[in-house]
C-alpha positions as CSV (number, residue, x, y, z in Angstrom):
1,M,110.1,63.0,137.2
2,R,107.8,60.6,138.9
3,W,106.0,63.4,140.8
4,L,104.4,64.6,137.6
5,E,102.7,61.2,137.1
6,E,100.6,62.1,140.2
7,V,99.3,65.3,138.6
8,P,96.2,65.2,136.4
9,R,97.1,65.8,132.8
10,D,93.6,66.6,131.3
11,R,93.5,70.2,132.4
12,P,95.9,73.2,132.4
13,G,98.7,73.2,134.9
14,L,100.5,75.7,137.0
15,L,104.1,75.2,138.1
16,I,105.7,77.6,140.5
17,A,109.4,77.2,141.0
18,E,110.5,79.9,143.4
19,G,114.1,79.7,144.5
20,V,114.7,76.4,142.7
21,L,115.8,76.6,139.1
22,H,119.2,78.4,139.6
23,Y,120.4,75.4,141.6
24,L,119.8,73.0,138.7
25,S,122.0,72.5,135.6
26,E,120.8,73.8,132.3
27,T,120.2,70.1,131.3
28,E,118.0,69.6,134.4
29,V,116.0,72.8,133.7
30,K,115.5,71.7,130.1
31,A,114.4,68.3,131.2
32,L,111.9,69.8,133.6
33,F,110.5,72.2,131.0
34,N,110.2,69.4,128.4
35,A,108.4,67.1,130.9
36,V,105.9,69.8,132.0
37,V,105.1,70.9,128.5
38,A,104.6,67.3,127.4
39,H,102.3,66.5,130.4
40,F,100.0,69.5,130.3
41,P,97.7,70.6,127.4
42,G,98.4,74.2,128.4
43,G,99.0,76.3,131.6
44,Q,101.6,78.6,133.1
45,M,105.0,78.3,134.8
46,I,106.2,81.0,137.1
47,F,109.7,81.1,138.4
48,D,112.5,83.5,139.5
49,I,115.8,83.7,137.7
50,C,119.1,85.5,137.9
51,N,121.5,86.3,135.0
52,S,124.7,84.5,134.3
53,F,126.8,87.2,135.9
54,I,125.0,86.7,139.2
55,V,125.3,82.9,138.8
56,K,129.1,83.2,138.4
57,R,129.4,85.8,141.1
58,A,127.6,83.7,143.7
59,G,130.1,81.0,143.3
60,S,129.9,77.6,145.0
61,N,128.9,78.7,148.5
62,V,125.7,80.7,148.1
63,G,124.9,82.4,151.4
64,G,127.4,80.2,153.2
65,T,125.3,77.1,152.6
66,G,127.7,75.3,150.3
67,A,125.1,75.3,147.5
68,T,126.0,76.4,144.0
69,Y,124.1,78.5,141.5
70,R,124.2,76.6,138.2
71,W,121.7,78.2,135.8
72,G,120.6,81.7,134.8
73,L,119.3,83.6,131.9
74,D,120.6,86.9,130.4
75,D,117.5,87.3,128.3
76,P,114.1,85.7,129.2
77,Q,113.4,85.2,125.5
78,D,116.2,82.6,125.5
79,I,113.7,80.2,127.2
80,K,112.6,79.2,123.8
81,Q,116.0,77.6,123.3
82,L,115.2,75.1,126.1
83,E,111.6,74.5,125.1
84,P,110.2,76.0,121.9
85,K,106.6,75.4,123.0
86,L,107.0,77.9,125.9
87,E,106.1,81.6,125.4
88,L,107.1,84.5,127.5
89,V,104.0,86.2,128.8
90,K,105.5,88.8,131.2
91,E,108.9,89.6,132.7
92,F,108.8,91.3,136.1
93,R,111.8,93.3,137.1
94,P,112.8,93.4,140.8
95,S,111.6,97.0,141.0
96,E,108.0,95.8,140.0
97,L,107.8,93.4,142.9
98,V,105.9,94.4,146.1
99,A,108.7,93.7,148.5
100,F,111.4,95.4,146.4
101,S,111.6,98.5,148.6
102,R,112.0,96.3,151.8
103,F,114.8,94.1,150.3
104,P,118.0,95.4,152.0
105,V,120.3,94.4,149.2
106,W,118.6,97.0,146.9
107,E,119.1,99.8,149.5
108,H,122.8,100.0,148.6
109,K,124.6,100.8,145.4
110,P,126.0,97.7,143.8
111,R,129.7,97.0,144.4
112,F,130.1,95.7,140.9
113,T,128.9,96.5,137.4
114,I,126.6,94.3,135.5
115,P,127.8,93.8,131.8
116,S,125.5,95.8,129.5
117,R,124.8,92.8,127.2
118,M,122.6,91.4,130.1
119,K,119.1,92.7,130.1
120,Y,118.8,93.0,133.8
121,A,120.6,92.4,137.0
122,G,119.5,90.4,140.0
123,L,116.4,88.4,140.3
124,C,113.5,88.4,138.0
125,L,110.1,86.6,138.0
126,L,108.9,85.1,134.6
127,A,105.5,83.7,133.7
128,I,105.5,81.5,130.6
129,R,102.9,79.4,129.1
130,S,102.8,76.5,126.6
131,R,101.0,77.2,123.3
132,L,97.8,75.2,122.9
């Protein structure tokens, strides 16, 4: 992650990864989290995620692009398994997001049932911070 070398490390950082992490493998996500936590003395990370059911359902041709969803979380608290120095600050469910009511996919009833062991369905936005 050479790009991180260009970012000052003497102050808190903010990483926003919107529409990125679900295309990475769990190993790549873990490496990113580990590198960011090691680089900054503190800060925040904000990213959207989807659960493993959505990852599997999307298959290997997301939106006809040929891209593959590879990583998701069923419970945002599981982030600590990837990087113990990260702390969940807030979980935003899709209905809390400003554009939720304008998002066409939510205007229709789902054509499938999300297994109950998963905390939420669809996309979420998480903010996490490293402990100082």
